[in-house]
C-alpha positions, 0 to 999 in steps of 0.5 A: 470325612462323611459318607453320604448315600444319594437317592437320585436320577442317574440317567445322564441327562444335563439337570440332574448331572449338573445337581450330582456335581454341584453337591459333589464340589460343593462338599468335596470333603464328604464321599458320596455314594449312588447305586447304579448299572452305569459307569461314568467317569465325569463326576468328581473324584468324591463320587462312587458308583456302586455297580449293581446289574439293573435286573438285580436291582429291580428283582431286590426292589419288588421282593422288598416291596412284597416284605414291606422292607427296604431292598436288601442292597440299599439297606446294607450300603446305607447301614455303613454310611452317614447321612442320605440325601435325596437330590432331584427335582422330580422325585416326589411324583404320584404316578400308578406304578409299584414305585410310589408304595415302594418308595414310601416303604423305602424312606419309612425303614430309613434309619440315617438322617435324610436331607432333601435338596432341590426338589419338588413335590408333584404332580400328585393326584390324591390327598392320600399320597400327599397325606403318606408323603408328608407323614412317611418321608418329609416328617422324618427329614432334617431338611427339605429345600424345595425349588418352588413355592407350590411344593413349599406350600404343600408342606410348609407346615413343617419346620424342616421345609424351606423354599430356595431356588433351584440348586442348579442357579448356583452353578458357577458358569465362569 
């Protein structure tokens, strides 16, 4: 059984919840892990929520950012797993917050195979941020599935990049 760390938005919203459900259902022989302070039981059995208080997690992120490392909690958990999957739409936006740079550090320190599913890139405000995304995140990914043509065009020169329809559109509504 493959063990997979999910980097995603886990805020109880329909779109992201559907993505997580689709992924867990499609790969039912894999075990998925999410770090969250929430406890929700409406997901498939192969999704485990590792509960970490939000305040503690933010403290670890800020400390890791200052040290230019991946935070301790993620590092320990990911070291025991096989893959990292980023799933969700707006996972690569440029904002004015510390999290932009922290996320770039996080990906740069990642030592497990990285898969990006159903994402888009942007909005991007500077060429520098896009360049850093390509160099520090996308260039090391095994597979990058982008859900819109504009995002794909930004990194189409990378062999791992591909343009596919949104994963939610594959959901069996019957």
